[in-house]
C-alpha positions in Angstrom: 7.8 1.1 -48.6 8.1 1.3 -51.9 7.3 4.7 -54.1 5.0 2.6 -56.0 2.7 1.4 -53.1 -0.2 3.1 -51.5 -0.4 2.7 -47.8 -4.6 3.2 -48.3 -5.3 1.0 -50.8 -4.5 -2.4 -52.1 -3.6 -3.4 -55.7 -6.6 -2.9 -57.3 -7.5 0.2 -55.5 -4.0 1.7 -56.3 -4.7 0.7 -60.0 -8.2 2.4 -59.7 -6.8 5.5 -58.4 -4.5 5.8 -61.0 -7.2 6.4 -62.9 -9.0 9.0 -61.0 -6.1 10.3 -58.9 -7.4 14.0 -58.1 -10.9 12.5 -56.9 -8.9 9.6 -55.1 -6.5 12.1 -53.5 -9.5 14.3 -52.2 -11.3 11.1 -51.0 -8.2 10.2 -48.6 -8.6 14.0 -47.6 -11.7 13.7 -46.3 -11.4 10.2 -44.5 -8.2 12.1 -43.1 -10.2 15.0 -42.1 -13.7 13.6 -41.1 -12.4 10.7 -38.7 -13.7 10.4 -35.5 -10.7 9.2 -34.5 -7.9 11.8 -33.8 -4.9 11.4 -36.5 -1.7 12.9 -36.6 1.6 13.1 -38.7 4.7 14.0 -37.2 8.3 13.7 -38.5 10.2 11.4 -36.5 13.6 13.0 -36.1 11.9 16.3 -33.9 8.6 15.5 -33.0 7.4 18.3 -35.4 3.6 17.8 -36.3 3.0 18.3 -39.6 -0.9 17.4 -40.2 -3.3 16.9 -37.7 -7.2 16.3 -38.2 -10.2 18.0 -36.8 -10.8 15.4 -34.0 -7.2 15.4 -32.8 -7.5 19.3 -32.6 -10.5 19.2 -30.6 -8.5 16.7 -28.1 -5.6 19.4 -27.4 -7.7 22.6 -27.8 -5.2 24.0 -30.5 -6.3 25.2 -34.3 -4.7 23.7 -37.3 -2.8 26.6 -38.3 -1.2 26.5 -34.5 -0.9 22.7 -33.9 0.5 21.9 -37.8 4.1 23.2 -38.2 4.3 24.9 -35.0 3.8 22.2 -32.2 6.0 19.7 -31.3 5.1 16.0 -29.9 7.3 16.9 -26.8 6.0 20.2 -26.0 2.9 19.0 -25.1 4.0 16.1 -23.4 4.7 16.4 -19.4 8.1 15.4 -18.1 6.6 12.6 -16.1 6.4 10.7 -19.1 10.2 10.9 -20.0 10.8 7.3 -19.4 7.4 5.5 -20.8 8.2 7.6 -24.0 11.6 6.3 -24.3 10.3 2.6 -24.0 7.9 3.6 -27.0 10.7 5.0 -28.9 12.8 1.6 -28.8 9.3 -0.4 -30.1 9.4 2.4 -32.9 13.1 1.4 -33.4 12.6 -2.4 -33.4 9.1 -3.1 -34.5 8.3 0.6 -36.5 5.1 0.5 -34.3 4.2 1.5 -30.6 1.4 1.1 -28.3 -1.3 0.7 -27.0 0.1 3.7 -25.0 -1.8 5.3 -22.4 -0.6 8.9 -21.2 -1.6 12.7 -21.0 -1.3 15.5 -23.5 -1.3 19.2 -22.1 -3.9 21.3 -23.6 -3.9 24.8 -24.8 -5.9 26.0 -21.6 -2.9 23.9 -19.5 -5.0 21.5 -18.3 -4.4 17.5 -18.8 -6.3 15.1 -21.2 -6.0 11.4 -21.0 -5.5 9.9 -24.3 -4.7 6.2 -25.8 -2.1 6.4 -28.8 -1.0 4.0 -31.2 0.9 4.9 -34.5 3.7 3.1 -37.1 6.6 4.4 -38.9 6.3 5.4 -42.5 8.6 6.7 -44.8 8.3 9.5 -47.5 11.4 10.6 -50.0 13.8 8.8 -47.6 12.6 11.1 -44.2 10.5 8.9 -41.5 7.4 10.2 -40.2 4.8 8.7 -37.4 1.2 8.1 -38.3 -0.4 7.8 -35.0 -4.5 7.4 -34.1 -5.2 9.0 -30.9 -8.2 8.7 -28.7 -9.8 11.0 -26.0 -10.2 8.2 -23.0 -10.7 11.4 -19.8 -14.6 9.9 -19.7 -13.2 6.7 -19.5 -10.6 7.5 -16.7 -12.8 9.8 -14.8 -15.2 6.8 -14.7 -12.6 4.6 -13.5 -11.4 7.0 -10.9 -14.6 7.3 -9.4 -15.1 4.2 -9.0 -11.9 3.1 -7.6 -12.9 6.3 -5.1 -16.3 4.9 -4.5 -15.2 1.4 -3.8 -12.5 2.8 -1.6 -15.2 4.6 0.3 -17.6 1.2 0.5 -14.3 -0.7 1.7 -13.3 2.0 4.5 -17.2 1.9 5.6 -17.2 -1.8 5.8 -13.8 -1.9 7.9 -15.1 1.2 10.3 -17.9 -1.2 11.0 -16.3 -4.1 12.0 -13.7 -2.3 13.9 -16.4 -0.9 16.1 -17.8 -4.6 16.8 -14.3 -5.5 17.5 -13.6 -2.7 20.3 -15.6 -4.0 23.0 -13.5 -7.3 22.4 -10.1 -5.9 22.2 -11.2 -3.7 25.8 -12.1 -6.6 27.2 -8.9 -9.5 26.2 -6.3 -6.0 27.1 -8.5 -5.8 30.5 -7.4 -9.6 31.3 -3.2 -9.5 30.9 -3.6 -5.8 33.0 -5.5 -7.7 35.5 -2.8 -10.1 35.6 -0.1 -7.7 35.9 -1.6 -5.9 38.3 -2.1 -9.1 40.7 1.5 -10.2 40.3 2.6 -6.5 41.4 0.4 -6.3 44.4 2.0 -10.3 44.9 5.2 -9.2 44.4 4.8 -6.7 46.9 3.4 -8.9 49.4 6.4 -11.3 48.5 9.0 -8.8 49.0 7.4 -7.5 52.7 8.3 -11.5 53.3 11.4 -11.6 51.8 10.0 -14.6 49.3 10.3 -12.9 46.2 11.6 -14.4 43.0 12.7 -11.4 40.8 13.4 -13.6 37.5 10.0 -15.4 37.7 8.1 -12.4 38.1 10.1 -10.8 35.5 9.1 -13.6 33.2 5.0 -13.4 34.2 5.2 -9.7 33.7 6.7 -9.4 30.4 4.1 -12.9 29.1 1.3 -10.1 30.3 2.7 -7.3 28.3 3.4 -9.8 25.0 -0.2 -10.3 25.1 -1.4 -6.9 25.2 1.5 -5.9 22.7 0.2 -8.6 20.4 -3.1 -7.3 20.4 -2.1 -3.5 19.7 0.2 -4.9 16.5 -2.7 -7.0 15.2 -5.0 -4.1 15.3 -2.3 -1.7 13.8 -2.5 -2.5 10.2 -6.0 -3.2 10.3 -6.9 0.0 11.5 -5.2 2.4 9.3 -7.7 3.9 6.8 -5.8 4.0 3.4 -7.9 1.2 1.7 -8.9 3.7 -0.9 -5.3 4.3 -1.6 -3.2 3.2 -4.2 -0.4 2.9 -2.2 1.6 -0.8 -3.4 4.8 -1.8 -1.0 6.3 -5.5 -0.8 5.5 -7.1 2.6 5.8 -10.4 3.3 2.8 -12.4 3.7 3.3 -14.8 7.0 3.8 -11.7 8.7 0.3 -10.3 8.3 -1.3 -13.7 8.7 0.1 -14.4 11.8 -0.9 -10.6 13.3 -4.4 -11.2 12.2 -4.4 -14.5 13.3 -2.9 -13.5 16.8 -5.6 -10.8 16.9 -8.7 -13.1 16.2 -8.0 -16.1 18.2 -7.4 -13.3 21.3 -11.1 -12.4 20.3 -12.9 -15.6 19.3 -11.4 -17.5 22.2 -14.6 -16.8 24.5 -17.0 -18.1 22.1 -15.2 -21.8 22.2 -13.2 -21.2 18.4 -9.7 -23.0 17.6 -7.7 -21.0 15.2 -4.8 -23.1 14.0 -2.1 -21.7 11.4 -0.2 -24.2 9.0 2.1 -21.4 7.0 4.6 -23.5 4.6 7.3 -23.0 2.5 9.4 -19.8 2.5 8.4 -16.3 4.0 6.8 -15.3 0.7 6.4 -11.6 -0.7 3.7 -10.2 -2.3 3.1 -6.5 -4.0 0.1 -4.8 -3.0 -1.2 -3.3 0.1 -1.1 -4.7 3.0 -4.3 -3.1 4.7 -6.2 -4.7 2.1 -4.6 -8.2 2.3 -5.5 -8.0 5.6 -8.9 -7.0 5.6 -9.5 -9.8 3.0 -8.5 -12.0 5.8 -10.4 -10.4 8.6 -13.3 -10.8 6.2 -12.7 -14.8 5.6 -12.5 -15.1 9.0 -15.3 -13.1 10.2 -17.2 -15.4 8.0 -16.1 -18.6 8.9 -16.9 -17.3 12.8 -20.3 -17.0 11.8 -20.5 -20.5 10.5 -19.2 -22.0 13.5 -21.8 -20.5 15.8 -24.3 -23.4 15.5 -21.8 -26.1 16.1 -21.5 -27.4 19.4 -18.4 -27.5 21.6 -15.1 -29.2 20.2 -16.1 -28.6 16.5 -15.7 -25.4 16.1 -12.4 -24.9 14.0 -10.4 -22.3 11.4 -7.3 -23.5 10.2 -5.7 -20.7 7.9 -3.0 -22.5 5.8 -0.4 -21.2 3.0 1.3 -23.3 0.3 3.4 -22.4 -2.5 2.2 -23.5 -5.9 5.4 -25.4 -7.4 3.7 -25.3 -11.1 3.0 -21.0 -11.2 5.3 -20.1 -8.1 2.3 -18.4 -6.5 1.1 -18.8 -3.3 -2.1 -20.0 -1.9 -4.0 -18.7 1.2 -6.5 -20.8 2.7 -9.0 -20.1 5.7 -11.0 -23.1 6.0 -13.9 -24.1 8.5 -15.6 -27.0 10.0 -19.3 -24.8 9.6 -22.4 -25.1 8.3 -21.4 -25.0 4.4 -22.7 -22.4 1.7 -25.6 -23.9 -0.8 -24.6 -23.8 -4.4 -26.9 -21.1 -5.2 -25.6 -19.0 -2.9 -21.8 -19.7 -4.0 -22.8 -17.9 -7.2 -24.0 -14.8 -5.6 -21.6 -14.4 -2.6 -19.0 -12.0 -4.1 -21.5 -9.5 -5.4 -21.6 -6.7 -3.7 -24.4 -6.1 -0.8 -25.6 -9.6 -1.3 -25.8 -11.2 2.3 -27.8 -14.2 3.6 -28.0 -12.6 7.2 -30.2 -11.3 8.9 -31.0 -7.6 9.0 -28.6 -5.6 11.1 -26.0 -8.9 11.1 -24.2 -8.3 7.8 -24.0 -5.4 5.1 -22.9 -7.5 2.2 -19.9 -5.7 1.5 -17.1 -8.1 3.1 -17.0 -10.8 0.1 -17.6 -8.1 -2.6 -14.6 -5.7 -1.3 -12.7 -8.8 -0.4 -12.8 -10.4 -4.4 -11.7 -6.9 -5.7 -9.0 -6.3 -3.2 -8.0 -9.8 -4.4 -7.8 -9.1 -8.3 -5.8 -5.7 -7.9 -2.9 -8.0 -6.2 -3.1 -10.1 -9.6 -4.7 -12.4 -7.9 -8.1 -14.7 -8.0 -10.4 -15.9 -4.5 -12.5 -19.3 -5.1 -14.7 -20.9 -2.6 -15.4 -24.7 -2.4 -18.2 -25.9 0.4 -20.4 -28.3 1.0 -23.8 -28.1 3.4 -23.0 -29.3 6.7 -19.0 -30.5 6.3 -17.6 -26.9 6.0 -15.9 -24.3 3.7 -12.8 -23.4 2.2 -11.6 -20.1 0.9 -8.8 -20.0 -1.5 -6.9 -17.1 -2.2 -4.2 -17.9 -5.6 -1.7 -14.7 -5.3 1.3 -13.9 -7.3 4.6 -14.1 -5.2 6.9 -11.0 -5.9 10.2 -12.1 -6.9 12.8 -9.4 -6.2 16.8 -9.3 -5.9 17.8 -9.6 -2.3 19.5 -6.3 -2.8 16.6 -4.8 -3.9 15.5 -1.5 -1.8 11.9 -2.2 -2.0 12.6 -5.9 -0.1 10.6 -5.9 3.4 12.3 -5.2 6.4 14.1 -7.8 8.2 13.3 -8.4 12.0 15.9 -7.1 13.6 14.8 -7.2 17.2 14.8 -10.9 17.2 17.5 -12.6 19.8 19.2 -11.2 22.9 19.6 -7.6 23.8 23.0 -5.9 22.8 24.3 -2.5 23.8 24.9 -0.1 21.4 28.2 1.6 22.0 27.8 5.3 22.5 30.5 7.6 22.1 28.9 11.0 23.9 26.4 11.3 21.2 23.9 14.3 21.9 20.5 13.1 22.2 17.4 15.1 22.5 14.2 13.3 23.1 10.7 15.0 22.7 7.9 12.6 24.2 5.0 13.8 25.9 4.7 10.7 28.3 7.1 12.1 31.1 8.1 8.5 32.9 8.6 7.4 29.4 10.8 9.5 28.6 12.9 9.2 31.5 13.0 5.8 30.8 14.1 6.5 27.5 17.0 8.9 29.3 17.9 6.3 31.5 18.6 3.7 29.0 20.1 5.5 26.5 22.9 7.5 29.0 23.5 3.5 30.0 24.7 3.3 26.6 26.9 6.1 26.6 24.9 9.1 25.0 24.4 12.1 26.6 20.3 12.9 26.6 17.9 15.9 27.3 14.3 15.7 27.4 11.2 17.7 26.6 7.3 17.4 26.2 6.2 18.7 23.5 7.6 20.0 19.7 7.5 23.7 20.4 10.2 22.8 23.5 12.1 20.6 21.2 12.0 23.0 18.4 13.1 26.1 20.7 16.5 23.7 22.0 17.6 23.4 18.7 17.1 26.5 17.3 18.8 28.1 20.4 22.2 25.8 19.4 21.5 23.5 16.5 24.9 22.0 16.7 24.9 20.7 20.2 22.1 18.3 19.0 23.4 14.9 16.7 19.9 12.9 17.6 16.4 13.9 17.4 13.9 11.4 18.9 10.6 12.5 18.5 7.0 11.2 19.3 4.4 12.0 16.4 1.2 12.9 18.6 2.3 15.1 21.5 0.4 18.8 22.5 1.4 22.2 21.7 3.4 20.6 18.6 3.0 17.3 16.8 6.2 15.4 16.0 5.5 15.7 12.2 5.0 19.6 12.5 8.3 19.8 14.5 10.2 17.5 12.0 8.9 20.3 9.1 10.3 23.2 11.3 13.4 21.5 11.1 13.6 20.9 7.8 12.7 24.7 6.7 14.9 26.4 9.9 17.9 24.1 9.7 18.6 22.8 6.3 21.8 21.0 6.4 22.3 21.6 10.2 19.5 19.5 11.4 20.2 16.5 13.5 19.6 12.7 12.4 15.7 12.3 13.2 13.9 9.4 14.8 10.5 8.9 15.0 8.5 6.9 16.9 4.5 6.3 16.8 1.8 4.3 18.4 0.3 4.3 14.8 -2.8 2.6 15.9 -5.5 5.7 16.0 -4.6 7.1 12.4 -2.8 6.7 9.2 0.5 8.1 10.9 2.3 7.4 7.6 0.1 9.3 5.6 0.8 12.4 8.0 4.8 11.6 7.5 4.8 10.9 3.8 6.3 14.5 3.3 9.0 14.2 5.9 9.7 10.6 5.9 12.9 11.2 3.6 14.1 13.0 6.5 13.7 10.4 9.4 16.6 7.8 9.5 14.3 5.6 11.8 10.9 4.6 12.6 10.1 2.9 15.7 6.3 1.5 16.6 4.9 1.9 20.1 5.3 0.0 22.7 8.6 -0.4 22.2 11.3 -1.9 24.4 15.1 -1.8 24.9 15.3 -4.3 22.3 13.8 -1.8 19.7 15.9 1.0 21.1 19.2 -1.2 21.0 18.8 -1.9 17.2 18.2 1.7 16.2 21.2 3.1 18.4 23.1 0.6 17.0 22.8 1.7 13.8 22.8 5.5 14.7 25.9 5.1 16.6 27.9 3.6 13.7 
């Protein structure tokens, strides 16, 4: 900007200003001082504030004397914004402007104030300055936070209600394979007495029944997590969540004559989001499809869950299609509204589709419905696929438990197992000793801690359950970290992961855990974990 140019007026205004120089300057000062938007001028070289209007001073709580010439931009900026600030400085350097940029300032009284900034570089006498416009957005941020919390509470209420209705069905379906297992064992006992037992056939039959139970538990594992109101996001495989959901629902819907078919095409696409929320959307859509099929005759009750990669956008389409009664056009316009339902009182809350719509939007996608009365309905989620480098630390873990069992080569490493189920602890001991490890068993966290404190150097690996009497696994790990420091052993954590959100419990100690194992687990799961530990 040349010295003859005026930053506030065009050519005609500048000419007029020359004639009323003093009055014009007073006018500009009034505009600056009385602007309802926060204004600030700071020096680019060191961030020193040189001029601030009252609107900005009200935001940060300082007087003009305290702020101008006595404070810098960096003094009131929390350290957590270092990377963001570097990006804004790059923008200033390349374009001469920055923002819109949302951050927090440290108020004079110590609390944080949410602000939105825009600005540009101006120059005077060869010195560069940043002219900034600052808006206090604390109220807006608080409203958005409260809205998010309310949405989370509504979503959690809907999930808990669905879990309640699901519990009886789960108990029934688990009892079926349990009955088979009991009968097989009784039959095998008789065959042993008669000398007719086929051991391999028995093992296959027992494994099949146990796999059915494990499938139900795995399906519930993600769905029962209560973190739907949290902003935790992670990379996950869409197909794995879909398969777990369909496996669980297929088991529960089987008695109603509903057939569920999976048609998962393309690569195992990864998504960025909350896998629990994604599964809740699927469960909501499957539940609606089941209700739509209630009046259909046997043999015509079918749900198809399919995926396909959109070659145009590279996104993933997830569809849930049913052959049910269909949805009238006027209902389709309102069905994603919270609390809107066409079901009788006591049969529906009107929360499911509204929550599903919000969750899909949070993942950067959209959800659409196509339906024809009497023919059926198709819900389509269009979701952005998360692309990442194969070496990325955030990529989902590969399933290393498939295939044949391979044996870790233990070299006498000393393992302490803390497991309150005595029979399970003994089975772990037998298996690990077979692989060349030395194993001790205790049955609560307190016993494990006492053993470790007695001689920390004598234990190489600690395997602990999460839920135990006297002292839980997460409390044990905290004590081990605090009291042993660098002398702590390698830690393996086991959990059923269904009754509660165990990940939230261990978030503070997870960095010290080298392996997390989900129950129910078998020798194959142990072999994968201890092959890594042995190496």
